[in-house]
PyMOL Python script that loads the backbone (N, CA, C, O; Angstrom):
from pymol import cmd

cmd.read_pdbstr("""\
ATOM      1  N   MET A   1     221.489 100.445 117.194  1.00  0.00           N
ATOM      2  CA  MET A   1     222.095 101.782 116.822  1.00  0.00           C
ATOM      3  C   MET A   1     222.290 101.557 115.180  1.00  0.00           C
ATOM      4  O   MET A   1     222.935 100.572 114.820  1.00  0.00           O
ATOM      5  N   ILE A   2     221.702 102.517 114.123  1.00  0.00           N
ATOM      6  CA  ILE A   2     220.973 102.527 113.146  1.00  0.00           C
ATOM      7  C   ILE A   2     222.662 103.048 112.967  1.00  0.00           C
ATOM      8  O   ILE A   2     223.333 103.656 113.801  1.00  0.00           O
ATOM      9  N   THR A   3     223.157 102.493 111.315  1.00  0.00           N
ATOM     10  CA  THR A   3     224.363 103.204 111.015  1.00  0.00           C
ATOM     11  C   THR A   3     224.772 102.882 109.282  1.00  0.00           C
ATOM     12  O   THR A   3     224.232 101.815 108.990  1.00  0.00           O
ATOM     13  N   HIS A   4     225.173 103.183 108.647  1.00  0.00           N
ATOM     14  CA  HIS A   4     225.242 102.726 107.242  1.00  0.00           C
ATOM     15  C   HIS A   4     225.552 101.768 106.968  1.00  0.00           C
ATOM     16  O   HIS A   4     225.209 101.416 105.840  1.00  0.00           O
ATOM     17  N   ASP A   5     226.552 100.559 107.996  1.00  0.00           N
ATOM     18  CA  ASP A   5     226.411  99.189 107.883  1.00  0.00           C
ATOM     19  C   ASP A   5     224.759  98.648 107.887  1.00  0.00           C
ATOM     20  O   ASP A   5     224.453  97.812 107.037  1.00  0.00           O
ATOM     21  N   SER A   6     223.976  99.012 108.608  1.00  0.00           N
ATOM     22  CA  SER A   6     222.984  98.138 108.821  1.00  0.00           C
ATOM     23  C   SER A   6     221.877  98.300 107.334  1.00  0.00           C
ATOM     24  O   SER A   6     221.552  99.057 106.419  1.00  0.00           O
ATOM     25  N   LYS A   7     221.610  96.773 108.030  1.00  0.00           N
ATOM     26  CA  LYS A   7     220.539  96.674 106.607  1.00  0.00           C
ATOM     27  C   LYS A   7     219.660  97.599 106.226  1.00  0.00           C
ATOM     28  O   LYS A   7     219.453  98.450 107.092  1.00  0.00           O
ATOM     29  N   ASP A   8     219.025  97.736 105.152  1.00  0.00           N
ATOM     30  CA  ASP A   8     217.663  98.507 104.638  1.00  0.00           C
ATOM     31  C   ASP A   8     216.863  98.417 105.127  1.00  0.00           C
ATOM     32  O   ASP A   8     216.407  99.559 105.189  1.00  0.00           O
ATOM     33  N   GLU A   9     215.760  97.287 105.985  1.00  0.00           N
ATOM     34  CA  GLU A   9     215.278  97.200 106.589  1.00  0.00           C
ATOM     35  C   GLU A   9     215.416  97.690 107.713  1.00  0.00           C
ATOM     36  O   GLU A   9     214.494  98.436 108.043  1.00  0.00           O
ATOM     37  N   GLU A  10     216.256  97.550 108.467  1.00  0.00           N
ATOM     38  CA  GLU A  10     216.367  98.297 109.716  1.00  0.00           C
ATOM     39  C   GLU A  10     216.584 100.189 109.686  1.00  0.00           C
ATOM     40  O   GLU A  10     216.332 100.928 110.638  1.00  0.00           O
ATOM     41  N   VAL A  11     217.052 100.579 108.472  1.00  0.00           N
ATOM     42  CA  VAL A  11     217.180 101.827 108.109  1.00  0.00           C
ATOM     43  C   VAL A  11     215.978 102.161 109.037  1.00  0.00           C
ATOM     44  O   VAL A  11     215.701 102.513 110.183  1.00  0.00           O
ATOM     45  N   LEU A  12     215.121 101.647 107.141  1.00  0.00           N
ATOM     46  CA  LEU A  12     213.333 102.311 107.127  1.00  0.00           C
ATOM     47  C   LEU A  12     213.180 102.084 108.359  1.00  0.00           C
ATOM     48  O   LEU A  12     213.456 103.002 109.132  1.00  0.00           O
ATOM     49  N   SER A  13     212.694 100.795 108.902  1.00  0.00           N
ATOM     50  CA  SER A  13     212.210 100.299 110.318  1.00  0.00           C
ATOM     51  C   SER A  13     212.024 101.414 111.146  1.00  0.00           C
ATOM     52  O   SER A  13     210.878 101.821 111.334  1.00  0.00           O
ATOM     53  N   GLY A  14     213.342 102.176 111.864  1.00  0.00           N
ATOM     54  CA  GLY A  14     214.671 103.595 112.083  1.00  0.00           C
ATOM     55  C   GLY A  14     214.289 104.951 112.301  1.00  0.00           C
ATOM     56  O   GLY A  14     214.383 105.796 113.191  1.00  0.00           O
ATOM     57  N   SER A  15     213.772 104.830 111.026  1.00  0.00           N
ATOM     58  CA  SER A  15     213.518 106.139 110.256  1.00  0.00           C
ATOM     59  C   SER A  15     212.464 106.590 110.614  1.00  0.00           C
ATOM     60  O   SER A  15     212.243 107.801 110.609  1.00  0.00           O
ATOM     61  N   ILE A  16     211.350 105.433 111.109  1.00  0.00           N
ATOM     62  CA  ILE A  16     209.729 106.044 111.430  1.00  0.00           C
ATOM     63  C   ILE A  16     210.077 106.538 113.002  1.00  0.00           C
ATOM     64  O   ILE A  16     209.071 106.388 113.696  1.00  0.00           O
ATOM     65  N   GLU A  17     210.820 106.897 113.499  1.00  0.00           N
ATOM     66  CA  GLU A  17     211.137 106.742 114.828  1.00  0.00           C
ATOM     67  C   GLU A  17     211.760 108.402 114.731  1.00  0.00           C
ATOM     68  O   GLU A  17     211.284 109.479 115.088  1.00  0.00           O
ATOM     69  N   GLU A  18     213.192 107.970 113.996  1.00  0.00           N
ATOM     70  CA  GLU A  18     214.666 109.107 114.059  1.00  0.00           C
ATOM     71  C   GLU A  18     214.708 109.369 111.923  1.00  0.00           C
ATOM     72  O   GLU A  18     215.174 108.600 111.082  1.00  0.00           O
ATOM     73  N   PRO A  19     214.126 110.522 111.754  1.00  0.00           N
ATOM     74  CA  PRO A  19     214.281 111.063 110.708  1.00  0.00           C
ATOM     75  C   PRO A  19     215.092 110.979 109.905  1.00  0.00           C
ATOM     76  O   PRO A  19     215.318 110.417 108.834  1.00  0.00           O
ATOM     77  N   THR A  20     215.521 111.645 110.599  1.00  0.00           N
ATOM     78  CA  THR A  20     217.066 111.205 109.908  1.00  0.00           C
ATOM     79  C   THR A  20     217.559 109.829 109.889  1.00  0.00           C
ATOM     80  O   THR A  20     218.750 109.628 109.653  1.00  0.00           O
ATOM     81  N   TYR A  21     216.990 109.146 110.050  1.00  0.00           N
ATOM     82  CA  TYR A  21     217.721 107.899 109.407  1.00  0.00           C
ATOM     83  C   TYR A  21     218.013 107.354 107.903  1.00  0.00           C
ATOM     84  O   TYR A  21     218.936 106.806 107.299  1.00  0.00           O
ATOM     85  N   PHE A  22     216.816 107.777 107.669  1.00  0.00           N
ATOM     86  CA  PHE A  22     215.663 107.726 106.448  1.00  0.00           C
ATOM     87  C   PHE A  22     217.575 108.496 105.113  1.00  0.00           C
ATOM     88  O   PHE A  22     218.107 107.960 104.141  1.00  0.00           O
ATOM     89  N   GLY A  23     217.797 109.396 105.606  1.00  0.00           N
ATOM     90  CA  GLY A  23     219.071 109.853 104.635  1.00  0.00           C
ATOM     91  C   GLY A  23     220.107 108.646 104.368  1.00  0.00           C
ATOM     92  O   GLY A  23     220.611 108.521 103.252  1.00  0.00           O
ATOM     93  N   ILE A  24     220.443 107.664 105.538  1.00  0.00           N
ATOM     94  CA  ILE A  24     221.503 106.479 105.299  1.00  0.00           C
ATOM     95  C   ILE A  24     220.638 105.849 102.975  1.00  0.00           C
ATOM     96  O   ILE A  24     221.266 105.467 101.988  1.00  0.00           O
ATOM     97  N   LEU A  25     219.422 106.042 103.141  1.00  0.00           N
ATOM     98  CA  LEU A  25     218.788 105.185 102.481  1.00  0.00           C
ATOM     99  C   LEU A  25     219.072 105.597 100.981  1.00  0.00           C
ATOM    100  O   LEU A  25     219.366 104.929  99.990  1.00  0.00           O
ATOM    101  N   VAL A  26     218.844 107.158 101.219  1.00  0.00           N
ATOM    102  CA  VAL A  26     218.771 108.043 100.091  1.00  0.00           C
ATOM    103  C   VAL A  26     220.399 108.254  99.379  1.00  0.00           C
ATOM    104  O   VAL A  26     220.731 108.191  98.195  1.00  0.00           O
ATOM    105  N   ASP A  27     221.259 108.535 100.655  1.00  0.00           N
ATOM    106  CA  ASP A  27     223.290 108.245  99.804  1.00  0.00           C
ATOM    107  C   ASP A  27     222.893 107.079  99.210  1.00  0.00           C
ATOM    108  O   ASP A  27     222.586 107.159  98.020  1.00  0.00           O
ATOM    109  N   LYS A  28     222.800 105.624  99.946  1.00  0.00           N
ATOM    110  CA  LYS A  28     223.172 104.485  99.279  1.00  0.00           C
ATOM    111  C   LYS A  28     222.457 104.414  97.746  1.00  0.00           C
ATOM    112  O   LYS A  28     223.018 103.842  96.811  1.00  0.00           O
ATOM    113  N   TYR A  29     221.485 104.902  97.654  1.00  0.00           N
ATOM    114  CA  TYR A  29     220.196 105.072  95.922  1.00  0.00           C
ATOM    115  C   TYR A  29     219.862 105.591  95.542  1.00  0.00           C
ATOM    116  O   TYR A  29     219.276 105.176  94.543  1.00  0.00           O
ATOM    117  N   GLN A  30     219.784 107.234  95.834  1.00  0.00           N
ATOM    118  CA  GLN A  30     219.996 107.871  94.429  1.00  0.00           C
ATOM    119  C   GLN A  30     220.443 107.679  93.807  1.00  0.00           C
ATOM    120  O   GLN A  30     219.889 106.711  93.286  1.00  0.00           O
ATOM    121  N   LYS A  31     221.819 108.081  92.955  1.00  0.00           N
ATOM    122  CA  LYS A  31     222.492 107.312  92.498  1.00  0.00           C
ATOM    123  C   LYS A  31     221.984 106.914  91.302  1.00  0.00           C
ATOM    124  O   LYS A  31     221.896 107.492  90.219  1.00  0.00           O
ATOM    125  N   SER A  32     221.483 105.230  91.880  1.00  0.00           N
ATOM    126  CA  SER A  32     220.259 104.105  91.277  1.00  0.00           C
ATOM    127  C   SER A  32     219.815 105.096  90.479  1.00  0.00           C
ATOM    128  O   SER A  32     220.188 105.641  89.440  1.00  0.00           O
ATOM    129  N   PHE A  33     218.691 105.209  91.434  1.00  0.00           N
ATOM    130  CA  PHE A  33     217.657 105.231  91.251  1.00  0.00           C
ATOM    131  C   PHE A  33     217.559 106.809  89.743  1.00  0.00           C
ATOM    132  O   PHE A  33     216.860 106.716  88.735  1.00  0.00           O
ATOM    133  N   LEU A  34     218.074 107.512  89.940  1.00  0.00           N
ATOM    134  CA  LEU A  34     218.489 108.858  89.148  1.00  0.00           C
ATOM    135  C   LEU A  34     218.848 108.259  87.828  1.00  0.00           C
ATOM    136  O   LEU A  34     218.165 108.580  86.856  1.00  0.00           O
ATOM    137  N   ARG A  35     219.694 107.551  87.703  1.00  0.00           N
ATOM    138  CA  ARG A  35     220.544 106.399  86.342  1.00  0.00           C
ATOM    139  C   ARG A  35     219.043 105.588  85.654  1.00  0.00           C
ATOM    140  O   ARG A  35     218.596 105.780  84.523  1.00  0.00           O
ATOM    141  N   VAL A  36     218.475 104.664  86.710  1.00  0.00           N
ATOM    142  CA  VAL A  36     216.770 104.276  85.938  1.00  0.00           C
ATOM    143  C   VAL A  36     216.091 105.232  86.177  1.00  0.00           C
ATOM    144  O   VAL A  36     214.915 104.883  86.084  1.00  0.00           O
ATOM    145  N   ALA A  37     216.166 106.138  86.407  1.00  0.00           N
ATOM    146  CA  ALA A  37     214.628 107.430  86.030  1.00  0.00           C
ATOM    147  C   ALA A  37     214.686 108.153  85.006  1.00  0.00           C
ATOM    148  O   ALA A  37     213.862 108.688  84.265  1.00  0.00           O
ATOM    149  N   TYR A  38     216.003 108.079  85.085  1.00  0.00           N
ATOM    150  CA  TYR A  38     216.742 108.716  83.052  1.00  0.00           C
ATOM    151  C   TYR A  38     216.613 108.205  82.499  1.00  0.00           C
ATOM    152  O   TYR A  38     216.001 108.384  81.446  1.00  0.00           O
ATOM    153  N   GLY A  39     217.138 107.222  82.902  1.00  0.00           N
ATOM    154  CA  GLY A  39     217.321 106.056  81.697  1.00  0.00           C
ATOM    155  C   GLY A  39     215.017 105.955  80.447  1.00  0.00           C
ATOM    156  O   GLY A  39     214.651 105.825  79.279  1.00  0.00           O
ATOM    157  N   VAL A  40     214.410 106.115  81.714  1.00  0.00           N
ATOM    158  CA  VAL A  40     212.780 106.576  80.913  1.00  0.00           C
ATOM    159  C   VAL A  40     212.287 106.849  81.089  1.00  0.00           C
ATOM    160  O   VAL A  40     211.224 106.307  81.391  1.00  0.00           O
ATOM    161  N   VAL A  41     212.786 109.096  81.082  1.00  0.00           N
ATOM    162  CA  VAL A  41     212.345 110.195  81.141  1.00  0.00           C
ATOM    163  C   VAL A  41     213.261 111.061  79.936  1.00  0.00           C
ATOM    164  O   VAL A  41     212.743 111.791  79.091  1.00  0.00           O
ATOM    165  N   ARG A  42     214.868 110.771  80.084  1.00  0.00           N
ATOM    166  CA  ARG A  42     215.724 111.022  79.494  1.00  0.00           C
ATOM    167  C   ARG A  42     215.594 112.919  80.146  1.00  0.00           C
ATOM    168  O   ARG A  42     216.612 113.605  80.050  1.00  0.00           O
ATOM    169  N   SER A  43     215.350 113.038  80.260  1.00  0.00           N
ATOM    170  CA  SER A  43     215.688 114.345  81.133  1.00  0.00           C
ATOM    171  C   SER A  43     216.435 114.469  82.798  1.00  0.00           C
ATOM    172  O   SER A  43     215.950 113.888  83.769  1.00  0.00           O
ATOM    173  N   ARG A  44     217.752 115.388  82.870  1.00  0.00           N
ATOM    174  CA  ARG A  44     217.977 115.418  84.331  1.00  0.00           C
ATOM    175  C   ARG A  44     217.039 115.991  85.368  1.00  0.00           C
ATOM    176  O   ARG A  44     217.123 115.551  86.515  1.00  0.00           O
ATOM    177  N   GLU A  45     216.064 117.026  85.053  1.00  0.00           N
ATOM    178  CA  GLU A  45     215.581 117.561  86.162  1.00  0.00           C
ATOM    179  C   GLU A  45     213.823 116.278  86.047  1.00  0.00           C
ATOM    180  O   GLU A  45     212.793 116.368  86.716  1.00  0.00           O
ATOM    181  N   GLU A  46     214.043 115.647  85.370  1.00  0.00           N
ATOM    182  CA  GLU A  46     212.443 115.193  85.480  1.00  0.00           C
ATOM    183  C   GLU A  46     212.921 114.215  86.621  1.00  0.00           C
ATOM    184  O   GLU A  46     212.605 114.203  87.811  1.00  0.00           O
ATOM    185  N   ALA A  47     213.858 113.319  85.842  1.00  0.00           N
ATOM    186  CA  ALA A  47     214.480 112.366  86.489  1.00  0.00           C
ATOM    187  C   ALA A  47     214.601 112.997  88.323  1.00  0.00           C
ATOM    188  O   ALA A  47     214.417 112.326  89.338  1.00  0.00           O
ATOM    189  N   GLU A  48     214.930 114.323  88.232  1.00  0.00           N
ATOM    190  CA  GLU A  48     215.327 114.390  89.503  1.00  0.00           C
ATOM    191  C   GLU A  48     213.381 114.759  90.690  1.00  0.00           C
ATOM    192  O   GLU A  48     212.805 114.869  91.772  1.00  0.00           O
ATOM    193  N   ASP A  49     213.359 114.761  89.720  1.00  0.00           N
ATOM    194  CA  ASP A  49     211.596 114.342  90.564  1.00  0.00           C
ATOM    195  C   ASP A  49     210.914 113.922  90.712  1.00  0.00           C
ATOM    196  O   ASP A  49     210.041 114.305  91.490  1.00  0.00           O
ATOM    197  N   ILE A  50     210.882 112.851  90.047  1.00  0.00           N
ATOM    198  CA  ILE A  50     210.663 111.425  90.237  1.00  0.00           C
ATOM    199  C   ILE A  50     211.168 110.241  92.132  1.00  0.00           C
ATOM    200  O   ILE A  50     210.745 109.542  93.054  1.00  0.00           O
ATOM    201  N   VAL A  51     212.492 110.979  91.396  1.00  0.00           N
ATOM    202  CA  VAL A  51     213.452 110.427  92.606  1.00  0.00           C
ATOM    203  C   VAL A  51     213.564 110.947  93.655  1.00  0.00           C
ATOM    204  O   VAL A  51     214.404 110.497  94.434  1.00  0.00           O
ATOM    205  N   GLN A  52     212.980 111.755  93.923  1.00  0.00           N
ATOM    206  CA  GLN A  52     212.064 113.116  94.801  1.00  0.00           C
ATOM    207  C   GLN A  52     211.251 112.192  95.911  1.00  0.00           C
ATOM    208  O   GLN A  52     211.512 111.589  96.952  1.00  0.00           O
ATOM    209  N   GLU A  53     210.160 112.434  95.097  1.00  0.00           N
ATOM    210  CA  GLU A  53     208.624 111.901  94.982  1.00  0.00           C
ATOM    211  C   GLU A  53     208.906 110.553  95.340  1.00  0.00           C
ATOM    212  O   GLU A  53     207.957 109.915  95.797  1.00  0.00           O
ATOM    213  N   ALA A  54     210.203 109.881  95.213  1.00  0.00           N
ATOM    214  CA  ALA A  54     209.511 107.953  95.289  1.00  0.00           C
ATOM    215  C   ALA A  54     210.914 107.845  96.675  1.00  0.00           C
ATOM    216  O   ALA A  54     211.052 106.751  97.224  1.00  0.00           O
ATOM    217  N   PHE A  55     211.557 108.671  96.977  1.00  0.00           N
ATOM    218  CA  PHE A  55     211.915 108.979  98.225  1.00  0.00           C
ATOM    219  C   PHE A  55     210.246 109.195  99.796  1.00  0.00           C
ATOM    220  O   PHE A  55     209.811 108.808 100.880  1.00  0.00           O
ATOM    221  N   ALA A  56     210.028 110.256  98.432  1.00  0.00           N
ATOM    222  CA  ALA A  56     208.707 111.164  99.685  1.00  0.00           C
ATOM    223  C   ALA A  56     207.894 109.324 100.003  1.00  0.00           C
ATOM    224  O   ALA A  56     208.207 108.765 101.054  1.00  0.00           O
ATOM    225  N   ASP A  57     207.404 108.958  99.507  1.00  0.00           N
ATOM    226  CA  ASP A  57     207.162 108.189  98.824  1.00  0.00           C
ATOM    227  C   ASP A  57     207.037 106.797  99.824  1.00  0.00           C
ATOM    228  O   ASP A  57     206.012 106.339 100.329  1.00  0.00           O
ATOM    229  N   MET A  58     208.268 106.353  99.915  1.00  0.00           N
ATOM    230  CA  MET A  58     209.313 105.240 100.277  1.00  0.00           C
ATOM    231  C   MET A  58     208.728 106.030 101.907  1.00  0.00           C
ATOM    232  O   MET A  58     207.749 105.599 102.515  1.00  0.00           O
ATOM    233  N   TYR A  59     209.547 107.193 102.369  1.00  0.00           N
ATOM    234  CA  TYR A  59     209.195 107.572 103.552  1.00  0.00           C
ATOM    235  C   TYR A  59     207.972 107.359 104.287  1.00  0.00           C
ATOM    236  O   TYR A  59     207.873 106.884 105.419  1.00  0.00           O
ATOM    237  N   ARG A  60     206.564 107.973 103.121  1.00  0.00           N
ATOM    238  CA  ARG A  60     205.576 107.407 104.237  1.00  0.00           C
ATOM    239  C   ARG A  60     204.973 106.559 103.561  1.00  0.00           C
ATOM    240  O   ARG A  60     203.835 106.772 103.142  1.00  0.00           O
ATOM    241  N   ASN A  61     205.744 105.251 103.293  1.00  0.00           N
ATOM    242  CA  ASN A  61     205.340 104.133 103.360  1.00  0.00           C
ATOM    243  C   ASN A  61     205.636 103.391 103.781  1.00  0.00           C
ATOM    244  O   ASN A  61     205.113 102.288 103.626  1.00  0.00           O
ATOM    245  N   ALA A  62     206.851 103.670 104.695  1.00  0.00           N
ATOM    246  CA  ALA A  62     207.541 103.191 105.769  1.00  0.00           C
ATOM    247  C   ALA A  62     207.000 101.954 106.238  1.00  0.00           C
ATOM    248  O   ALA A  62     207.297 100.792 105.957  1.00  0.00           O
ATOM    249  N   LEU A  63     205.904 102.577 107.230  1.00  0.00           N
ATOM    250  CA  LEU A  63     204.547 101.075 107.889  1.00  0.00           C
ATOM    251  C   LEU A  63     204.424 100.517 107.114  1.00  0.00           C
ATOM    252  O   LEU A  63     204.321  99.347 107.485  1.00  0.00           O
ATOM    253  N   LEU A  64     204.325 100.654 105.644  1.00  0.00           N
ATOM    254  CA  LEU A  64     204.436  99.792 105.050  1.00  0.00           C
ATOM    255  C   LEU A  64     204.389  97.934 104.782  1.00  0.00           C
ATOM    256  O   LEU A  64     203.638  96.993 104.526  1.00  0.00           O
ATOM    257  N   PHE A  65     205.961  98.356 105.102  1.00  0.00           N
ATOM    258  CA  PHE A  65     206.688  97.898 104.163  1.00  0.00           C
ATOM    259  C   PHE A  65     206.904  96.724 104.983  1.00  0.00           C
ATOM    260  O   PHE A  65     207.213  96.927 106.157  1.00  0.00           O
ATOM    261  N   LYS A  66     206.767  95.206 104.459  1.00  0.00           N
ATOM    262  CA  LYS A  66     206.697  93.907 105.240  1.00  0.00           C
ATOM    263  C   LYS A  66     208.270  93.018 104.150  1.00  0.00           C
ATOM    264  O   LYS A  66     208.433  92.971 102.931  1.00  0.00           O
ATOM    265  N   ARG A  67     209.034  92.523 105.168  1.00  0.00           N
ATOM    266  CA  ARG A  67     209.814  91.879 104.866  1.00  0.00           C
ATOM    267  C   ARG A  67     209.226  90.378 103.692  1.00  0.00           C
ATOM    268  O   ARG A  67     208.142  89.980 104.120  1.00  0.00           O
ATOM    269  N   GLN A  68     209.611  89.688 102.629  1.00  0.00           N
ATOM    270  CA  GLN A  68     208.553  88.741 102.079  1.00  0.00           C
ATOM    271  C   GLN A  68     209.646  87.953 101.444  1.00  0.00           C
ATOM    272  O   GLN A  68     210.608  88.485 100.889  1.00  0.00           O
ATOM    273  N   GLU A  69     209.413  86.296 101.571  1.00  0.00           N
ATOM    274  CA  GLU A  69     210.722  86.010 100.856  1.00  0.00           C
ATOM    275  C   GLU A  69     211.243  86.238 100.159  1.00  0.00           C
ATOM    276  O   GLU A  69     210.588  87.263  99.974  1.00  0.00           O
ATOM    277  N   GLY A  70     212.262  86.304  99.101  1.00  0.00           N
ATOM    278  CA  GLY A  70     213.216  86.874  98.239  1.00  0.00           C
ATOM    279  C   GLY A  70     212.829  87.914  97.940  1.00  0.00           C
ATOM    280  O   GLY A  70     212.890  88.066  96.720  1.00  0.00           O
ATOM    281  N   ALA A  71     212.328  88.998  98.617  1.00  0.00           N
ATOM    282  CA  ALA A  71     212.624  90.283  98.351  1.00  0.00           C
ATOM    283  C   ALA A  71     213.121  90.950  99.259  1.00  0.00           C
ATOM    284  O   ALA A  71     213.225  90.687 100.457  1.00  0.00           O
ATOM    285  N   SER A  72     213.413  91.768  98.721  1.00  0.00           N
ATOM    286  CA  SER A  72     214.495  92.562  99.482  1.00  0.00           C
ATOM    287  C   SER A  72     214.143  94.379  99.360  1.00  0.00           C
ATOM    288  O   SER A  72     213.503  94.741  98.373  1.00  0.00           O
ATOM    289  N   PHE A  73     214.603  95.470 100.422  1.00  0.00           N
ATOM    290  CA  PHE A  73     214.086  96.240 100.739  1.00  0.00           C
ATOM    291  C   PHE A  73     214.113  97.394  99.212  1.00  0.00           C
ATOM    292  O   PHE A  73     213.213  98.184  98.932  1.00  0.00           O
ATOM    293  N   LYS A  74     215.604  97.147  98.292  1.00  0.00           N
ATOM    294  CA  LYS A  74     215.886  97.822  97.446  1.00  0.00           C
ATOM    295  C   LYS A  74     213.933  97.047  96.194  1.00  0.00           C
ATOM    296  O   LYS A  74     213.110  97.613  95.475  1.00  0.00           O
ATOM    297  N   SER A  75     214.057  96.225  96.461  1.00  0.00           N
ATOM    298  CA  SER A  75     212.796  95.794  95.509  1.00  0.00           C
ATOM    299  C   SER A  75     211.787  95.676  95.429  1.00  0.00           C
ATOM    300  O   SER A  75     211.041  95.065  94.663  1.00  0.00           O
ATOM    301  N   TRP A  76     211.580  96.775  96.926  1.00  0.00           N
ATOM    302  CA  TRP A  76     210.448  97.043  96.882  1.00  0.00           C
ATOM    303  C   TRP A  76     210.455  98.488  96.283  1.00  0.00           C
ATOM    304  O   TRP A  76     209.740  98.941  95.390  1.00  0.00           O
ATOM    305  N   ALA A  77     211.863  99.349  97.304  1.00  0.00           N
ATOM    306  CA  ALA A  77     211.898 101.052  96.607  1.00  0.00           C
ATOM    307  C   ALA A  77     211.757 100.645  95.341  1.00  0.00           C
ATOM    308  O   ALA A  77     210.877 101.359  94.860  1.00  0.00           O
ATOM    309  N   TYR A  78     212.428  99.330  93.946  1.00  0.00           N
ATOM    310  CA  TYR A  78     211.955 100.542  92.799  1.00  0.00           C
ATOM    311  C   TYR A  78     210.854 100.453  92.355  1.00  0.00           C
ATOM    312  O   TYR A  78     210.313 101.295  91.639  1.00  0.00           O
ATOM    313  N   ARG A  79     210.282  99.189  92.807  1.00  0.00           N
ATOM    314  CA  ARG A  79     208.400  99.320  92.498  1.00  0.00           C
ATOM    315  C   ARG A  79     207.815 100.495  93.067  1.00  0.00           C
ATOM    316  O   ARG A  79     206.725 100.894  92.657  1.00  0.00           O
ATOM    317  N   VAL A  80     208.333 100.983  93.819  1.00  0.00           N
ATOM    318  CA  VAL A  80     208.048 102.617  94.074  1.00  0.00           C
ATOM    319  C   VAL A  80     207.913 103.973  92.886  1.00  0.00           C
ATOM    320  O   VAL A  80     207.697 105.119  93.279  1.00  0.00           O
TER     321      VAL A  80
END
""", "prot")
cmd.dss("prot")
cmd.show_as("cartoon", "prot")
cmd.util.cbc("prot")
cmd.orient("prot")
C-alpha cells in the first residue's frame, strides 16, 4: 500500500496504476518547486504554470523513470 511515508520512487510507480497516488508527490514537492520556478521567472502566475506543466510531464513520463546510482526521484523531478 502506498502512503505519504512511501519512497518517492514507489509512489511514482504506484501512480501508474492508481493515479491518485501522484497527489502524494505533488503535496510533497509543490512548494519547493514553486520556490525554484519563482526564483527563475519572478512571476507567481508563470511559476505556477511551469510547476503544473512539470508535474504533468512527470506523470506522463513515469514509465521512463529509472532509479540510478546516486540519483533520486527528486533529482529527476528537478530536471523535468
